C-alpha positions as CSV (number, residue, x, y, z in Angstrom):
1,M,-59.6,13.8,18.8
2,P,-59.2,10.2,17.7
3,A,-56.0,8.3,18.8
4,R,-54.9,7.8,15.2
5,T,-54.9,11.6,14.6
6,R,-52.9,12.2,17.8
7,L,-50.3,9.6,16.7
8,L,-49.9,11.2,13.2
9,I,-49.5,14.6,14.8
10,R,-46.8,13.3,17.2
11,I,-44.9,11.6,14.3
12,A,-45.1,14.8,12.2
13,S,-43.8,16.8,15.1
14,V,-40.8,14.4,15.6
15,V,-40.0,14.5,11.9
16,F,-40.2,18.3,11.9
17,I,-37.9,18.6,14.9
18,L,-35.4,16.2,13.3
19,I,-35.3,18.2,10.1
20,C,-34.9,21.4,12.0
21,V,-32.0,20.0,14.0
22,S,-30.3,18.7,10.9
23,V,-30.6,22.0,9.1
24,L,-29.3,23.9,12.1
25,G,-26.4,21.5,12.5
26,R,-25.4,21.9,8.9
27,W,-25.7,25.7,9.2
28,L,-23.5,25.8,12.3
29,N,-20.8,23.6,10.7
30,R,-20.9,25.2,7.2
31,D,-17.3,26.6,7.6
32,A,-15.8,23.5,9.2
33,T,-15.5,21.5,6.0
34,Q,-12.4,19.5,6.1
35,T,-10.0,19.9,3.2
36,Y,-7.0,17.8,2.3
37,N,-3.9,18.5,0.3
38,L,-1.7,15.8,-1.3
39,T,1.9,16.0,-0.3
40,N,5.1,14.0,-0.3
41,D,6.4,15.9,2.8
42,S,5.6,13.6,5.7
43,A,6.9,16.2,8.2
44,A,4.2,18.6,7.0
45,L,1.3,16.2,7.4
46,S,-1.5,17.4,9.6
47,N,-4.7,17.5,7.4
48,E,-3.1,16.2,4.2
49,I,-3.2,12.8,2.6
50,A,0.2,11.1,2.5
51,T,1.6,10.0,-0.8
52,N,4.7,7.9,-1.5
53,K,8.1,9.5,-1.5
54,D,9.9,9.1,-4.8
55,N,12.9,6.9,-4.0
56,T,14.3,6.9,-7.6
57,G,18.0,7.7,-7.4
58,L,18.3,6.9,-3.7
59,Q,20.0,4.0,-2.0
60,L,17.7,1.2,-0.7
61,A,16.9,1.7,3.0
62,K,19.0,-0.5,5.2
63,V,16.6,-2.2,7.6
64,E,15.7,-5.6,8.9
65,L,12.8,-7.6,7.7
66,I,11.3,-10.9,8.9
67,S,10.9,-13.8,6.5
68,V,7.5,-15.6,6.6
69,D,9.5,-18.4,8.3
70,G,10.7,-16.2,11.1
71,T,14.2,-15.4,10.0
72,T,15.5,-11.8,10.3
73,V,17.1,-10.6,7.1
74,S,18.8,-7.2,6.3
75,T,17.9,-5.4,3.1
76,D,21.7,-5.3,2.6
77,S,21.4,-9.0,1.7
78,F,19.6,-7.9,-1.5
79,L,22.8,-6.2,-2.8
80,G,24.9,-7.8,-5.4
81,T,21.9,-8.8,-7.7
82,P,19.4,-6.6,-9.5
83,T,16.2,-6.8,-7.4
84,I,12.5,-6.1,-7.8
85,I,10.9,-5.3,-4.5
86,N,7.1,-5.4,-4.4
87,I,5.3,-3.9,-1.3
88,W,1.9,-5.4,-0.8
89,Y,-0.8,-6.8,1.5
90,S,-3.5,-9.4,1.0
91,T,-6.6,-7.2,1.2
92,C,-5.3,-4.8,-1.4
93,E,-7.2,-5.5,-4.6
94,P,-4.5,-4.1,-7.0
95,C,-1.9,-6.2,-5.1
96,R,-4.0,-9.3,-5.7
97,R,-4.3,-8.6,-9.4
98,E,-0.6,-7.9,-9.9
99,L,0.8,-10.8,-7.8
100,P,0.4,-13.4,-10.6
101,V,2.3,-10.9,-13.0
102,L,5.1,-10.8,-10.5
103,A,5.1,-14.6,-10.0
104,S,5.3,-15.1,-13.7
105,A,8.2,-12.6,-14.2
106,A,10.1,-14.2,-11.3
107,E,9.9,-17.5,-13.1
108,Q,11.0,-15.9,-16.3
109,Y,13.8,-13.7,-15.0
110,G,14.7,-15.5,-11.7
111,D,18.2,-16.4,-12.8
112,K,19.0,-12.7,-13.6
113,V,16.8,-10.7,-11.2
114,H,16.0,-11.3,-7.5
115,F,12.3,-10.9,-6.8
116,V,11.2,-10.0,-3.2
117,G,7.8,-9.3,-1.7
118,V,7.5,-7.1,1.4
119,N,4.2,-7.5,3.1
120,I,3.2,-4.5,5.2
121,K,0.0,-5.6,7.1
122,D,-0.5,-9.4,7.3
123,S,0.7,-12.1,9.6
124,A,3.3,-14.6,8.4
125,K,0.6,-17.3,7.8
126,V,-1.7,-15.0,5.9
127,A,1.1,-13.6,3.7
128,K,2.5,-17.1,3.0
129,D,-0.9,-18.7,2.2
130,F,-1.8,-15.7,0.0
131,A,1.5,-15.8,-1.9
132,T,1.1,-19.6,-2.4
133,K,-2.4,-19.2,-3.7
134,Y,-1.1,-16.9,-6.4
135,G,1.8,-19.1,-7.4
136,V,4.5,-16.9,-5.8
137,N,7.9,-18.7,-5.5
138,F,10.0,-15.7,-4.6
139,E,10.9,-14.6,-1.0
140,I,8.2,-12.9,1.1
141,F,9.2,-10.7,4.0
142,L,7.2,-8.9,6.7
143,D,7.8,-5.3,7.7
144,L,6.3,-5.9,11.1
145,N,7.5,-2.7,12.7
146,G,7.1,-0.5,9.6
147,A,10.8,0.3,9.5
148,F,11.1,-0.4,5.7
149,I,8.1,1.7,4.6
150,S,8.9,4.5,7.1
151,S,12.5,4.8,6.0
152,S,11.4,4.6,2.3
153,G,8.5,7.1,2.7
154,I,5.9,4.6,1.4
155,S,2.4,5.2,2.5
156,T,0.3,3.3,-0.1
157,A,0.4,-0.1,-1.7
158,P,1.2,-1.6,-4.1
159,V,4.6,-0.1,-4.8
160,T,7.4,-1.7,-6.8
161,L,11.0,-0.7,-6.6
162,A,13.7,-1.7,-9.1
163,V,17.0,-1.8,-7.3
164,N,20.3,-2.3,-9.1
165,A,23.1,-4.6,-7.8
166,Q,24.7,-1.7,-5.9
167,G,21.5,-0.9,-4.0
168,L,20.5,2.2,-6.0
169,I,16.7,2.4,-6.7
170,I,16.5,3.1,-10.4
171,A,12.8,3.1,-10.7
172,Q,9.6,3.2,-8.6
173,I,6.1,2.3,-9.7
174,A,3.2,3.1,-7.5
175,G,0.0,1.2,-8.3
176,E,-0.8,-2.0,-10.1
177,L,1.8,-3.5,-12.4
178,S,0.9,-4.8,-15.8
179,T,3.1,-7.3,-17.6
180,D,4.2,-4.6,-19.9
181,K,5.2,-2.2,-17.1
182,L,7.1,-5.0,-15.3
183,T,8.9,-6.1,-18.5
184,A,10.0,-2.5,-19.1
185,L,11.1,-2.3,-15.4
186,V,13.2,-5.5,-15.7
187,T,14.6,-4.4,-19.0
188,E,15.7,-1.1,-17.5
189,L,17.2,-2.9,-14.5
190,L,19.2,-5.2,-16.7
191,G,20.1,-2.6,-19.3
């Protein structure tokens, strides 16, 4: 038998064996398909996908954050002025798209509403450079130990909280903010 024919037979045999192993593997694992349930109950998480807890009507979590300049600040310092808190990170595409909207609103409402960014993943330098790139002039803090997002039950970004002067969260928006959504949020906050 020629060498070329022997080679083709070997290749065909290997392909046949690989197909058989693949089919057998799928057959053996047919009942092991992983399923996930959406839940807001973080205590019940085992095979579920975590979602954000709805903080509307709750007091703002009292934790310490770190400014991008290294100063420790308590969220209690946000009390006394209506505040918009945006939770974000630099590689989050919706966060990138909404940051100019927040920067513009902070310029427009800055004398009436305190705007704050809470970065949940980046270093101080990355967060500061990123915010500068998008024209952000409001304060940026880091949640380095995850205390803020853990106590608030936040597991996805972006999330925006509208907090009244007494520290009560009057609204929470998960996902990308549009100018219209943010204007409505600020109007509700000031109403």
